Structure formats: C-alpha cells, structure tokens
CHARMM-style PDB file with segment names, atoms N, HN, CA, C and O in Angstrom:
ATOM      1  N   UNK     1       0.925  -1.260   0.013  1.00  0.00      PROA
ATOM      2  CA  UNK     1      -0.048  -0.008  -0.319  1.00  0.00      PROA
ATOM      3  C   UNK     1       0.766   1.180   0.192  1.00  0.00      PROA
ATOM      4  O   UNK     1       0.088   2.125   0.593  1.00  0.00      PROA
ATOM      5  N   UNK     2       1.890   1.288   0.243  1.00  0.00      PROA
ATOM      6  HN  UNK     2       2.441   0.520  -0.083  1.00  0.00      PROA
ATOM      7  CA  UNK     2       3.383   2.269   0.780  1.00  0.00      PROA
ATOM      8  C   UNK     2       3.426   2.367  -1.459  1.00  0.00      PROA
ATOM      9  O   UNK     2       3.569   1.578  -2.393  1.00  0.00      PROA
ATOM     10  N   UNK     3       3.219   3.714  -1.274  1.00  0.00      PROA
ATOM     11  HN  UNK     3       3.103   4.356  -0.515  1.00  0.00      PROA
ATOM     12  CA  UNK     3       3.787   3.850  -2.788  1.00  0.00      PROA
ATOM     13  C   UNK     3       5.206   5.012  -2.490  1.00  0.00      PROA
ATOM     14  O   UNK     3       5.241   5.983  -1.734  1.00  0.00      PROA
ATOM     15  N   UNK     4       6.596   4.295  -3.669  1.00  0.00      PROA
ATOM     16  HN  UNK     4       6.567   3.506  -4.283  1.00  0.00      PROA
ATOM     17  CA  UNK     4       7.282   4.114  -3.355  1.00  0.00      PROA
ATOM     18  C   UNK     4       7.773   4.799  -4.346  1.00  0.00      PROA
ATOM     19  O   UNK     4       6.800   4.681  -5.091  1.00  0.00      PROA
ATOM     20  N   UNK     5       8.795   5.659  -5.173  1.00  0.00      PROA
ATOM     21  HN  UNK     5       9.585   5.755  -4.568  1.00  0.00      PROA
ATOM     22  CA  UNK     5       9.658   6.083  -6.271  1.00  0.00      PROA
ATOM     23  C   UNK     5      11.305   5.218  -6.132  1.00  0.00      PROA
ATOM     24  O   UNK     5      12.355   5.133  -5.495  1.00  0.00      PROA
ATOM     25  N   UNK     6      10.595   4.768  -7.157  1.00  0.00      PROA
ATOM     26  HN  UNK     6       9.742   4.837  -7.674  1.00  0.00      PROA
ATOM     27  CA  UNK     6      11.730   3.667  -7.662  1.00  0.00      PROA
ATOM     28  C   UNK     6      13.620   4.252  -8.722  1.00  0.00      PROA
ATOM     29  O   UNK     6      13.805   4.669  -9.865  1.00  0.00      PROA
ATOM     30  N   UNK     7      14.633   3.941  -7.489  1.00  0.00      PROA
ATOM     31  HN  UNK     7      14.482   3.602  -6.560  1.00  0.00      PROA
ATOM     32  CA  UNK     7      15.898   4.657  -7.171  1.00  0.00      PROA
ATOM     33  C   UNK     7      16.135   4.652  -9.644  1.00  0.00      PROA
ATOM     34  O   UNK     7      16.892   5.310 -10.358  1.00  0.00      PROA
ATOM     35  N   UNK     8      15.682   4.203  -9.794  1.00  0.00      PROA
ATOM     36  HN  UNK     8      15.067   3.668  -9.214  1.00  0.00      PROA
ATOM     37  CA  UNK     8      16.086   3.583 -11.595  1.00  0.00      PROA
ATOM     38  C   UNK     8      15.867   4.599 -12.362  1.00  0.00      PROA
ATOM     39  O   UNK     8      16.598   5.444 -12.878  1.00  0.00      PROA
ATOM     40  N   UNK     9      14.492   4.346 -12.363  1.00  0.00      PROA
ATOM     41  HN  UNK     9      13.899   3.659 -11.944  1.00  0.00      PROA
ATOM     42  CA  UNK     9      13.759   4.844 -13.259  1.00  0.00      PROA
ATOM     43  C   UNK     9      12.732   6.528 -13.186  1.00  0.00      PROA
ATOM     44  O   UNK     9      12.406   7.447 -13.937  1.00  0.00      PROA
ATOM     45  N   UNK    10      12.479   5.871 -11.015  1.00  0.00      PROA
ATOM     46  HN  UNK    10      12.744   5.124 -10.405  1.00  0.00      PROA
ATOM     47  CA  UNK    10      11.712   7.087 -10.834  1.00  0.00      PROA
ATOM     48  C   UNK    10       9.456   7.092 -11.170  1.00  0.00      PROA
ATOM     49  O   UNK    10       8.674   8.022 -10.972  1.00  0.00      PROA
ATOM     50  N   UNK    11       9.283   6.250 -11.482  1.00  0.00      PROA
ATOM     51  HN  UNK    11       9.918   5.494 -11.644  1.00  0.00      PROA
ATOM     52  CA  UNK    11       7.933   5.652 -11.850  1.00  0.00      PROA
ATOM     53  C   UNK    11       7.881   5.361  -9.865  1.00  0.00      PROA
ATOM     54  O   UNK    11       8.588   4.866  -8.988  1.00  0.00      PROA
ATOM     55  N   UNK    12       6.794   5.926  -9.987  1.00  0.00      PROA
ATOM     56  HN  UNK    12       6.219   6.328 -10.700  1.00  0.00      PROA
ATOM     57  CA  UNK    12       5.718   5.231  -8.503  1.00  0.00      PROA
ATOM     58  C   UNK    12       5.382   3.986  -8.708  1.00  0.00      PROA
ATOM     59  O   UNK    12       5.180   3.536  -9.836  1.00  0.00      PROA
ATOM     60  N   UNK    13       5.307   3.425  -7.821  1.00  0.00      PROA
ATOM     61  HN  UNK    13       5.471   3.791  -6.905  1.00  0.00      PROA
ATOM     62  CA  UNK    13       4.927   2.034  -7.725  1.00  0.00      PROA
ATOM     63  C   UNK    13       4.567   1.634  -5.790  1.00  0.00      PROA
ATOM     64  O   UNK    13       4.828   2.224  -4.742  1.00  0.00      PROA
ATOM     65  N   UNK    14       3.656  -0.038  -6.246  1.00  0.00      PROA
ATOM     66  HN  UNK    14       3.444  -0.517  -7.098  1.00  0.00      PROA
ATOM     67  CA  UNK    14       3.293  -0.207  -5.146  1.00  0.00      PROA
ATOM     68  C   UNK    14       4.189  -0.898  -4.076  1.00  0.00      PROA
ATOM     69  O   UNK    14       3.384  -1.807  -3.874  1.00  0.00      PROA
ATOM     70  N   UNK    15       4.899  -1.101  -3.489  1.00  0.00      PROA
ATOM     71  HN  UNK    15       5.553  -0.363  -3.653  1.00  0.00      PROA
ATOM     72  CA  UNK    15       5.744  -1.919  -2.972  1.00  0.00      PROA
ATOM     73  C   UNK    15       5.143  -3.024  -2.473  1.00  0.00      PROA
ATOM     74  O   UNK    15       5.876  -4.004  -2.340  1.00  0.00      PROA
ATOM     75  N   UNK    16       4.038  -3.128  -2.170  1.00  0.00      PROA
ATOM     76  HN  UNK    16       3.443  -2.332  -2.278  1.00  0.00      PROA
ATOM     77  CA  UNK    16       3.770  -4.785  -1.669  1.00  0.00      PROA
ATOM     78  C   UNK    16       3.875  -5.480  -2.615  1.00  0.00      PROA
ATOM     79  O   UNK    16       4.305  -6.620  -2.438  1.00  0.00      PROA
ATOM     80  N   UNK    17       3.404  -4.891  -4.380  1.00  0.00      PROA
ATOM     81  HN  UNK    17       3.054  -3.965  -4.523  1.00  0.00      PROA
ATOM     82  CA  UNK    17       3.181  -5.668  -5.334  1.00  0.00      PROA
ATOM     83  C   UNK    17       4.584  -5.490  -6.290  1.00  0.00      PROA
ATOM     84  O   UNK    17       4.903  -5.204  -7.444  1.00  0.00      PROA
ATOM     85  N   UNK    18       5.048  -5.775  -5.294  1.00  0.00      PROA
ATOM     86  HN  UNK    18       4.789  -6.007  -4.356  1.00  0.00      PROA
ATOM     87  CA  UNK    18       6.920  -5.489  -6.267  1.00  0.00      PROA
ATOM     88  C   UNK    18       7.642  -6.854  -5.724  1.00  0.00      PROA
ATOM     89  O   UNK    18       7.773  -7.216  -4.555  1.00  0.00      PROA
ATOM     90  N   UNK    19       8.196  -7.688  -7.274  1.00  0.00      PROA
ATOM     91  HN  UNK    19       8.090  -7.393  -8.223  1.00  0.00      PROA
ATOM     92  CA  UNK    19       8.626  -8.832  -6.466  1.00  0.00      PROA
ATOM     93  C   UNK    19      10.362  -8.465  -6.486  1.00  0.00      PROA
ATOM     94  O   UNK    19      11.290  -9.094  -5.977  1.00  0.00      PROA
ATOM     95  N   UNK    20      10.370  -6.975  -7.423  1.00  0.00      PROA
ATOM     96  HN  UNK    20       9.617  -6.464  -7.837  1.00  0.00      PROA
ATOM     97  CA  UNK    20      11.792  -6.450  -7.444  1.00  0.00      PROA
ATOM     98  C   UNK    20      12.185  -5.216  -6.729  1.00  0.00      PROA
ATOM     99  O   UNK    20      12.951  -4.394  -7.233  1.00  0.00      PROA
ATOM    100  N   UNK    21      11.556  -5.060  -5.324  1.00  0.00      PROA
ATOM    101  HN  UNK    21      10.933  -5.727  -4.915  1.00  0.00      PROA
ATOM    102  CA  UNK    21      11.794  -4.669  -4.089  1.00  0.00      PROA
ATOM    103  C   UNK    21      13.588  -3.769  -4.268  1.00  0.00      PROA
ATOM    104  O   UNK    21      14.532  -4.277  -4.874  1.00  0.00      PROA
ATOM    105  N   UNK    22      13.628  -2.253  -3.493  1.00  0.00      PROA
ATOM    106  HN  UNK    22      12.861  -1.841  -3.000  1.00  0.00      PROA
ATOM    107  CA  UNK    22      13.576  -1.438  -3.582  1.00  0.00      PROA
ATOM    108  C   UNK    22      12.726  -1.441  -5.330  1.00  0.00      PROA
ATOM    109  O   UNK    22      11.823  -0.604  -5.305  1.00  0.00      PROA
ATOM    110  N   UNK    23      12.760  -1.709  -5.857  1.00  0.00      PROA
ATOM    111  HN  UNK    23      13.493  -2.389  -5.877  1.00  0.00      PROA
ATOM    112  CA  UNK    23      12.753  -1.377  -7.194  1.00  0.00      PROA
ATOM    113  C   UNK    23      11.241  -1.996  -8.203  1.00  0.00      PROA
ATOM    114  O   UNK    23      10.707  -3.096  -8.059  1.00  0.00      PROA
ATOM    115  N   UNK    24      10.800  -0.826  -9.263  1.00  0.00      PROA
ATOM    116  HN  UNK    24      11.234   0.067  -9.380  1.00  0.00      PROA
ATOM    117  CA  UNK    24       9.843  -1.160  -9.338  1.00  0.00      PROA
ATOM    118  C   UNK    24       9.434  -2.416 -10.391  1.00  0.00      PROA
ATOM    119  O   UNK    24       8.311  -2.898 -10.538  1.00  0.00      PROA
ATOM    120  N   UNK    25      10.509  -2.749 -10.983  1.00  0.00      PROA
ATOM    121  HN  UNK    25      11.422  -2.358 -10.863  1.00  0.00      PROA
ATOM    122  CA  UNK    25      10.852  -4.328 -11.740  1.00  0.00      PROA
ATOM    123  C   UNK    25      12.054  -4.524 -11.932  1.00  0.00      PROA
ATOM    124  O   UNK    25      12.967  -3.700 -11.883  1.00  0.00      PROA
ATOM    125  N   UNK    26      12.111  -6.010 -12.236  1.00  0.00      PROA
ATOM    126  HN  UNK    26      11.369  -6.680 -12.276  1.00  0.00      PROA
ATOM    127  CA  UNK    26      13.000  -6.829 -12.665  1.00  0.00      PROA
ATOM    128  C   UNK    26      13.696  -6.651 -13.546  1.00  0.00      PROA
ATOM    129  O   UNK    26      14.705  -7.320 -13.770  1.00  0.00      PROA
ATOM    130  N   UNK    27      13.127  -5.326 -14.496  1.00  0.00      PROA
ATOM    131  HN  UNK    27      12.308  -4.782 -14.315  1.00  0.00      PROA
ATOM    132  CA  UNK    27      14.317  -4.668 -15.479  1.00  0.00      PROA
ATOM    133  C   UNK    27      15.575  -3.579 -14.730  1.00  0.00      PROA
ATOM    134  O   UNK    27      16.773  -3.316 -14.838  1.00  0.00      PROA
ATOM    135  N   UNK    28      14.247  -3.156 -13.851  1.00  0.00      PROA
ATOM    136  HN  UNK    28      13.274  -3.370 -13.764  1.00  0.00      PROA
ATOM    137  CA  UNK    28      15.245  -1.442 -13.300  1.00  0.00      PROA
ATOM    138  C   UNK    28      16.256  -2.110 -11.938  1.00  0.00      PROA
ATOM    139  O   UNK    28      17.231  -1.512 -11.481  1.00  0.00      PROA
ATOM    140  N   UNK    29      15.697  -3.631 -11.388  1.00  0.00      PROA
ATOM    141  HN  UNK    29      14.906  -4.116 -11.759  1.00  0.00      PROA
ATOM    142  CA  UNK    29      16.806  -4.237 -10.537  1.00  0.00      PROA
ATOM    143  C   UNK    29      18.047  -4.743 -10.891  1.00  0.00      PROA
ATOM    144  O   UNK    29      19.075  -4.936 -10.242  1.00  0.00      PROA
ATOM    145  N   UNK    30      17.604  -5.001 -12.580  1.00  0.00      PROA
ATOM    146  HN  UNK    30      16.769  -4.844 -13.107  1.00  0.00      PROA
ATOM    147  CA  UNK    30      18.926  -5.555 -13.403  1.00  0.00      PROA
ATOM    148  C   UNK    30      20.068  -4.649 -13.996  1.00  0.00      PROA
ATOM    149  O   UNK    30      21.265  -4.921 -14.090  1.00  0.00      PROA
ATOM    150  N   UNK    31      19.442  -3.568 -14.353  1.00  0.00      PROA
ATOM    151  HN  UNK    31      18.470  -3.346 -14.278  1.00  0.00      PROA
ATOM    152  CA  UNK    31      19.816  -1.960 -14.902  1.00  0.00      PROA
ATOM    153  C   UNK    31      20.798  -1.078 -13.803  1.00  0.00      PROA
ATOM    154  O   UNK    31      21.485  -0.101 -14.103  1.00  0.00      PROA
ATOM    155  N   UNK    32      20.666  -1.703 -12.443  1.00  0.00      PROA
ATOM    156  HN  UNK    32      20.107  -2.497 -12.200  1.00  0.00      PROA
ATOM    157  CA  UNK    32      21.190  -0.815 -10.864  1.00  0.00      PROA
ATOM    158  C   UNK    32      22.097  -2.024 -10.410  1.00  0.00      PROA
ATOM    159  O   UNK    32      22.853  -1.688  -9.499  1.00  0.00      PROA
ATOM    160  N   UNK    33      22.242  -3.502 -10.847  1.00  0.00      PROA
ATOM    161  HN  UNK    33      21.628  -3.776 -11.587  1.00  0.00      PROA
ATOM    162  CA  UNK    33      23.223  -4.275 -10.778  1.00  0.00      PROA
ATOM    163  C   UNK    33      24.109  -4.761 -11.717  1.00  0.00      PROA
ATOM    164  O   UNK    33      25.088  -5.502 -11.627  1.00  0.00      PROA
ATOM    165  N   UNK    34      23.377  -3.993 -12.966  1.00  0.00      PROA
ATOM    166  HN  UNK    34      22.582  -3.391 -13.039  1.00  0.00      PROA
ATOM    167  CA  UNK    34      24.795  -3.708 -14.176  1.00  0.00      PROA
ATOM    168  C   UNK    34      25.645  -2.528 -13.939  1.00  0.00      PROA
ATOM    169  O   UNK    34      26.716  -2.375 -14.527  1.00  0.00      PROA
ATOM    170  N   UNK    35      25.286  -1.892 -13.283  1.00  0.00      PROA
ATOM    171  HN  UNK    35      24.416  -2.016 -12.805  1.00  0.00      PROA
ATOM    172  CA  UNK    35      25.629  -0.152 -12.596  1.00  0.00      PROA
ATOM    173  C   UNK    35      26.830  -0.752 -11.505  1.00  0.00      PROA
ATOM    174  O   UNK    35      28.038  -0.704 -11.739  1.00  0.00      PROA
ATOM    175  N   UNK    36      26.356  -1.189 -10.558  1.00  0.00      PROA
ATOM    176  HN  UNK    36      25.375  -1.229 -10.368  1.00  0.00      PROA
ATOM    177  CA  UNK    36      27.433  -2.117  -9.620  1.00  0.00      PROA
ATOM    178  C   UNK    36      28.308  -2.817  -9.935  1.00  0.00      PROA
ATOM    179  O   UNK    36      29.272  -2.976  -9.186  1.00  0.00      PROA
ATOM    180  N   UNK    37      28.213  -3.416 -11.108  1.00  0.00      PROA
ATOM    181  HN  UNK    37      27.429  -3.287 -11.716  1.00  0.00      PROA
ATOM    182  CA  UNK    37      29.176  -4.787 -11.795  1.00  0.00      PROA
ATOM    183  C   UNK    37      30.052  -4.080 -12.752  1.00  0.00      PROA
ATOM    184  O   UNK    37      31.086  -4.666 -13.070  1.00  0.00      PROA
ATOM    185  N   UNK    38      29.787  -2.796 -13.318  1.00  0.00      PROA
ATOM    186  HN  UNK    38      28.947  -2.320 -13.059  1.00  0.00      PROA
ATOM    187  CA  UNK    38      29.851  -1.802 -14.001  1.00  0.00      PROA
ATOM    188  C   UNK    38      31.146  -0.726 -13.626  1.00  0.00      PROA
ATOM    189  O   UNK    38      31.892  -0.087 -14.368  1.00  0.00      PROA
ATOM    190  N   UNK    39      31.070  -0.817 -12.261  1.00  0.00      PROA
ATOM    191  HN  UNK    39      30.464  -1.335 -11.658  1.00  0.00      PROA
ATOM    192  CA  UNK    39      31.649   0.334 -11.426  1.00  0.00      PROA
ATOM    193  C   UNK    39      31.163   1.547 -11.907  1.00  0.00      PROA
ATOM    194  O   UNK    39      31.952   2.313 -12.460  1.00  0.00      PROA
ATOM    195  N   UNK    40      30.329   1.757 -11.820  1.00  0.00      PROA
ATOM    196  HN  UNK    40      29.688   1.135 -11.371  1.00  0.00      PROA
ATOM    197  CA  UNK    40      29.689   2.942 -11.760  1.00  0.00      PROA
ATOM    198  C   UNK    40      29.431   3.644 -10.370  1.00  0.00      PROA
ATOM    199  O   UNK    40      29.506   4.865 -10.231  1.00  0.00      PROA
ATOM    200  N   UNK    41      29.120   2.760  -9.351  1.00  0.00      PROA
ATOM    201  HN  UNK    41      29.059   1.768  -9.464  1.00  0.00      PROA
ATOM    202  CA  UNK    41      29.126   3.402  -8.616  1.00  0.00      PROA
ATOM    203  C   UNK    41      29.950   3.512  -7.502  1.00  0.00      PROA
ATOM    204  O   UNK    41      30.873   2.697  -7.488  1.00  0.00      PROA
ATOM    205  N   UNK    42      29.885   4.285  -6.559  1.00  0.00      PROA
ATOM    206  HN  UNK    42      29.135   4.946  -6.571  1.00  0.00      PROA
ATOM    207  CA  UNK    42      31.584   4.788  -6.015  1.00  0.00      PROA
ATOM    208  C   UNK    42      31.795   4.924  -4.079  1.00  0.00      PROA
ATOM    209  O   UNK    42      30.777   5.233  -3.459  1.00  0.00      PROA
ATOM    210  N   UNK    43      32.436   4.806  -3.682  1.00  0.00      PROA
ATOM    211  HN  UNK    43      33.263   4.555  -4.185  1.00  0.00      PROA
ATOM    212  CA  UNK    43      32.532   5.315  -1.997  1.00  0.00      PROA
ATOM    213  C   UNK    43      33.777   5.907  -2.114  1.00  0.00      PROA
ATOM    214  O   UNK    43      34.938   5.537  -2.284  1.00  0.00      PROA
ATOM    215  N   UNK    44      32.819   7.546  -1.885  1.00  0.00      PROA
ATOM    216  HN  UNK    44      31.875   7.847  -1.747  1.00  0.00      PROA
ATOM    217  CA  UNK    44      33.843   8.174  -1.960  1.00  0.00      PROA
ATOM    218  C   UNK    44      35.470   8.221  -0.649  1.00  0.00      PROA
ATOM    219  O   UNK    44      35.212   8.210   0.554  1.00  0.00      PROA
ATOM    220  N   UNK    45      36.707   8.259  -1.036  1.00  0.00      PROA
ATOM    221  HN  UNK    45      36.917   8.267  -2.013  1.00  0.00      PROA
ATOM    222  CA  UNK    45      37.484   7.902   0.132  1.00  0.00      PROA
ATOM    223  C   UNK    45      38.361   9.274   0.607  1.00  0.00      PROA
ATOM    224  O   UNK    45      38.620  10.203  -0.158  1.00  0.00      PROA
ATOM    225  N   UNK    46      38.587   9.233   1.416  1.00  0.00      PROA
ATOM    226  HN  UNK    46      38.376   8.478   2.037  1.00  0.00      PROA
ATOM    227  CA  UNK    46      39.387  10.382   1.766  1.00  0.00      PROA
ATOM    228  C   UNK    46      40.756  10.192   0.948  1.00  0.00      PROA
ATOM    229  O   UNK    46      41.144   9.179   0.366  1.00  0.00      PROA
ATOM    230  N   UNK    47      41.404  11.485   1.067  1.00  0.00      PROA
ATOM    231  HN  UNK    47      41.090  12.308   1.540  1.00  0.00      PROA
ATOM    232  CA  UNK    47      42.283  12.026   0.022  1.00  0.00      PROA
ATOM    233  C   UNK    47      43.649  10.741   0.806  1.00  0.00      PROA
ATOM    234  O   UNK    47      43.263   9.871   1.587  1.00  0.00      PROA
ATOM    235  N   UNK    48      44.700  10.830   0.534  1.00  0.00      PROA
ATOM    236  HN  UNK    48      45.013  11.537  -0.100  1.00  0.00      PROA
ATOM    237  CA  UNK    48      46.072  10.021   1.397  1.00  0.00      PROA
ATOM    238  C   UNK    48      46.596  11.059   2.563  1.00  0.00      PROA
ATOM    239  O   UNK    48      46.806  10.825   3.753  1.00  0.00      PROA
ATOM    240  N   UNK    49      46.726  12.181   1.885  1.00  0.00      PROA
ATOM    241  HN  UNK    49      46.556  12.371   0.918  1.00  0.00      PROA
ATOM    242  CA  UNK    49      47.221  13.223   2.602  1.00  0.00      PROA
ATOM    243  C   UNK    49      46.437  13.243   4.258  1.00  0.00      PROA
ATOM    244  O   UNK    49      47.134  13.216   5.273  1.00  0.00      PROA
ATOM    245  N   UNK    50      45.125  13.286   4.302  1.00  0.00      PROA
ATOM    246  HN  UNK    50      44.559  13.308   3.477  1.00  0.00      PROA
ATOM    247  CA  UNK    50      43.894  12.750   5.668  1.00  0.00      PROA
ATOM    248  C   UNK    50      44.131  11.857   6.005  1.00  0.00      PROA
ATOM    249  O   UNK    50      43.788  11.575   7.153  1.00  0.00      PROA
ATOM    250  N   UNK    51      44.839  10.910   5.219  1.00  0.00      PROA
ATOM    251  HN  UNK    51      45.117  11.139   4.287  1.00  0.00      PROA
ATOM    252  CA  UNK    51      44.779   9.273   5.560  1.00  0.00      PROA
ATOM    253  C   UNK    51      45.863   8.811   6.544  1.00  0.00      PROA
ATOM    254  O   UNK    51      45.880   7.854   7.318  1.00  0.00      PROA
ATOM    255  N   UNK    52      46.900   9.920   6.246  1.00  0.00      PROA
ATOM    256  HN  UNK    52      46.886  10.698   5.617  1.00  0.00      PROA
ATOM    257  CA  UNK    52      48.763   9.657   6.745  1.00  0.00      PROA
ATOM    258  C   UNK    52      48.497  10.450   8.633  1.00  0.00      PROA
ATOM    259  O   UNK    52      48.906  10.126   9.748  1.00  0.00      PROA
ATOM    260  N   UNK    53      47.560  11.640   8.067  1.00  0.00      PROA
ATOM    261  HN  UNK    53      47.228  11.903   7.161  1.00  0.00      PROA
ATOM    262  CA  UNK    53      47.499  12.833   9.052  1.00  0.00      PROA
ATOM    263  C   UNK    53      47.043  12.435  10.273  1.00  0.00      PROA
ATOM    264  O   UNK    53      47.399  12.891  11.359  1.00  0.00      PROA
ATOM    265  N   UNK    54      45.805  11.098   9.956  1.00  0.00      PROA
ATOM    266  HN  UNK    54      45.516  10.728   9.073  1.00  0.00      PROA
ATOM    267  CA  UNK    54      45.064  10.716  11.485  1.00  0.00      PROA
ATOM    268  C   UNK    54      45.134   9.390  11.752  1.00  0.00      PROA
ATOM    269  O   UNK    54      44.433   8.781  12.560  1.00  0.00      PROA
ATOM    270  N   UNK    55      46.440   8.724  10.699  1.00  0.00      PROA
ATOM    271  HN  UNK    55      47.009   9.219  10.042  1.00  0.00      PROA
ATOM    272  CA  UNK    55      46.728   7.326  11.088  1.00  0.00      PROA
ATOM    273  C   UNK    55      47.801   7.905  12.250  1.00  0.00      PROA
ATOM    274  O   UNK    55      48.557   8.875  12.183  1.00  0.00      PROA
ATOM    275  N   UNK    56      47.541   6.770  13.536  1.00  0.00      PROA
ATOM    276  HN  UNK    56      46.927   5.983  13.590  1.00  0.00      PROA
ATOM    277  CA  UNK    56      48.114   7.285  14.676  1.00  0.00      PROA
ATOM    278  C   UNK    56      50.128   6.011  14.111  1.00  0.00      PROA
ATOM    279  O   UNK    56      50.318   5.116  13.288  1.00  0.00      PROA
ATOM    280  N   UNK    57      50.861   6.570  14.920  1.00  0.00      PROA
ATOM    281  HN  UNK    57      50.707   7.298  15.588  1.00  0.00      PROA
ATOM    282  CA  UNK    57      52.271   6.806  14.695  1.00  0.00      PROA
ATOM    283  C   UNK    57      52.085   4.751  15.027  1.00  0.00      PROA
ATOM    284  O   UNK    57      51.192   4.069  15.529  1.00  0.00      PROA
ATOM    285  N   UNK    58      53.381   4.447  14.451  1.00  0.00      PROA
ATOM    286  HN  UNK    58      54.107   5.001  14.042  1.00  0.00      PROA
ATOM    287  CA  UNK    58      53.564   2.640  14.267  1.00  0.00      PROA
ATOM    288  C   UNK    58      53.588   2.547  15.708  1.00  0.00      PROA
ATOM    289  O   UNK    58      52.957   3.522  16.114  1.00  0.00      PROA
ATOM    290  N   UNK    59      53.963   1.925  16.591  1.00  0.00      PROA
ATOM    291  HN  UNK    59      54.477   1.133  16.260  1.00  0.00      PROA
ATOM    292  CA  UNK    59      54.075   1.541  17.865  1.00  0.00      PROA
ATOM    293  C   UNK    59      56.147   0.872  18.143  1.00  0.00      PROA
ATOM    294  O   UNK    59      56.833   0.026  17.568  1.00  0.00      PROA
ATOM    295  N   UNK    60      56.346   1.627  19.047  1.00  0.00      PROA
ATOM    296  HN  UNK    60      55.789   2.314  19.514  1.00  0.00      PROA
ATOM    297  CA  UNK    60      58.488   1.561  18.933  1.00  0.00      PROA
ATOM    298  C   UNK    60      58.593   0.305  19.107  1.00  0.00      PROA
ATOM    299  O   UNK    60      57.667  -0.337  19.603  1.00  0.00      PROA
ATOM    300  N   UNK    61      59.878  -0.326  18.680  1.00  0.00      PROA
ATOM    301  HN  UNK    61      60.630   0.195  18.277  1.00  0.00      PROA
ATOM    302  CA  UNK    61      60.134  -1.699  18.453  1.00  0.00      PROA
ATOM    303  C   UNK    61      60.890  -2.138  19.523  1.00  0.00      PROA
ATOM    304  O   UNK    61      60.702  -1.158  20.244  1.00  0.00      PROA
ATOM    305  N   UNK    62      61.461  -2.718  20.049  1.00  0.00      PROA
ATOM    306  HN  UNK    62      61.614  -3.514  19.464  1.00  0.00      PROA
ATOM    307  CA  UNK    62      61.882  -3.892  20.889  1.00  0.00      PROA
ATOM    308  C   UNK    62      62.692  -2.610  22.277  1.00  0.00      PROA
ATOM    309  O   UNK    62      62.516  -2.296  23.454  1.00  0.00      PROA
ATOM    310  N   UNK    63      63.972  -2.123  20.631  1.00  0.00      PROA
ATOM    311  HN  UNK    63      64.115  -2.378  19.675  1.00  0.00      PROA
ATOM    312  CA  UNK    63      65.248  -1.001  21.203  1.00  0.00      PROA
ATOM    313  C   UNK    63      64.684  -0.061  21.524  1.00  0.00      PROA
ATOM    314  O   UNK    63      65.255   0.595  22.395  1.00  0.00      PROA
ATOM    315  N   UNK    64      63.469   0.419  21.067  1.00  0.00      PROA
ATOM    316  HN  UNK    64      63.005  -0.114  20.359  1.00  0.00      PROA
ATOM    317  CA  UNK    64      63.377   2.020  21.641  1.00  0.00      PROA
ATOM    318  C   UNK    64      62.227   1.554  22.638  1.00  0.00      PROA
ATOM    319  O   UNK    64      61.569   2.546  22.954  1.00  0.00      PROA
ATOM    320  N   UNK    65      61.845   0.626  23.125  1.00  0.00      PROA
ATOM    321  HN  UNK    65      62.379  -0.179  22.869  1.00  0.00      PROA
ATOM    322  CA  UNK    65      60.915   0.507  24.657  1.00  0.00      PROA
ATOM    323  C   UNK    65      62.496  -0.190  25.320  1.00  0.00      PROA
ATOM    324  O   UNK    65      62.282  -1.402  25.361  1.00  0.00      PROA
ATOM    325  N   UNK    66      63.433  -0.018  25.654  1.00  0.00      PROA
ATOM    326  HN  UNK    66      63.607   0.966  25.621  1.00  0.00      PROA
ATOM    327  CA  UNK    66      64.609  -0.066  26.473  1.00  0.00      PROA
ATOM    328  C   UNK    66      64.831  -2.038  26.863  1.00  0.00      PROA
ATOM    329  O   UNK    66      65.628  -2.415  27.722  1.00  0.00      PROA
ATOM    330  N   UNK    67      64.045  -2.928  26.119  1.00  0.00      PROA
ATOM    331  HN  UNK    67      63.398  -2.621  25.421  1.00  0.00      PROA
ATOM    332  CA  UNK    67      64.199  -4.212  25.829  1.00  0.00      PROA
ATOM    333  C   UNK    67      65.324  -4.557  25.271  1.00  0.00      PROA
ATOM    334  O   UNK    67      65.849  -4.145  24.237  1.00  0.00      PROA
ATOM    335  N   UNK    68      65.893  -5.894  26.560  1.00  0.00      PROA
ATOM    336  HN  UNK    68      65.466  -6.228  27.401  1.00  0.00      PROA
ATOM    337  CA  UNK    68      66.996  -6.741  25.445  1.00  0.00      PROA
ATOM    338  C   UNK    68      65.973  -7.418  24.753  1.00  0.00      PROA
ATOM    339  O   UNK    68      64.788  -7.742  24.834  1.00  0.00      PROA
ATOM    340  N   UNK    69      67.384  -7.510  23.740  1.00  0.00      PROA
ATOM    341  HN  UNK    69      68.347  -7.247  23.674  1.00  0.00      PROA
ATOM    342  CA  UNK    69      66.649  -7.582  22.017  1.00  0.00      PROA
ATOM    343  C   UNK    69      68.251  -8.382  21.852  1.00  0.00      PROA
ATOM    344  O   UNK    69      69.159  -8.359  22.683  1.00  0.00      PROA
ATOM    345  N   UNK    70      68.243  -9.132  20.382  1.00  0.00      PROA
ATOM    346  HN  UNK    70      67.506  -9.150  19.706  1.00  0.00      PROA
ATOM    347  CA  UNK    70      68.826 -10.240  20.232  1.00  0.00      PROA
ATOM    348  C   UNK    70      69.966  -9.150  19.406  1.00  0.00      PROA
ATOM    349  O   UNK    70      71.057  -9.568  19.020  1.00  0.00      PROA
ATOM    350  N   UNK    71      69.578  -7.881  19.233  1.00  0.00      PROA
ATOM    351  HN  UNK    71      68.691  -7.541  19.547  1.00  0.00      PROA
ATOM    352  CA  UNK    71      70.097  -6.994  18.043  1.00  0.00      PROA
ATOM    353  C   UNK    71      71.341  -6.521  19.264  1.00  0.00      PROA
ATOM    354  O   UNK    71      71.097  -6.404  20.465  1.00  0.00      PROA
ATOM    355  N   UNK    72      72.983  -6.245  18.483  1.00  0.00      PROA
ATOM    356  HN  UNK    72      73.182  -6.341  17.507  1.00  0.00      PROA
ATOM    357  CA  UNK    72      73.482  -5.660  19.359  1.00  0.00      PROA
ATOM    358  C   UNK    72      74.624  -4.722  17.970  1.00  0.00      PROA
ATOM    359  O   UNK    72      74.866  -4.753  16.764  1.00  0.00      PROA
ATOM    360  N   UNK    73      75.049  -3.883  19.398  1.00  0.00      PROA
ATOM    361  HN  UNK    73      74.853  -3.857  20.378  1.00  0.00      PROA
ATOM    362  CA  UNK    73      75.967  -3.072  18.130  1.00  0.00      PROA
ATOM    363  C   UNK    73      77.664  -3.163  17.394  1.00  0.00      PROA
ATOM    364  OT1 UNK    73      77.980  -2.406  16.476  1.00  0.00      PROA
TER     365      UNK     73
END
C-alpha cells in the first residue's frame, strides 16, 4: 500500500506488489546490478594526505622500549 519511487526510472509503484523491491521491476533491478558490476557506483574515499595525518604512529620497536633484544651494536 505504500507508494515508493523507483531509484532507477523514477516511476511510482506499490511496494507490496513489487517482486523486485526496492525497484519497480526486475528490469530496473538488473539495471542497478549492471551499474554495480560496471563499477559506476563509487564510495568516496579520503585523500592520502588526510589518511596519513589521521593515522596513529607505529608502535615502538623493542630497542626503543629499552627491552633486551638479540640486536647488538
């Protein structure tokens, strides 16, 4: 009974009667699948500079922590 709008073609359809929810038809569902498979949809990513600034520093190695190790000078 709820009228929805198909995200592919923009047609209004009855959600209770659509076998291809959230699309109005199997055709629109297949168009959407094709777009995913062709990598037409993307997820935004942060730039490399932002990623490096937000990254935590690497943990110190054993010699920096003052632990005894197998490495000798």
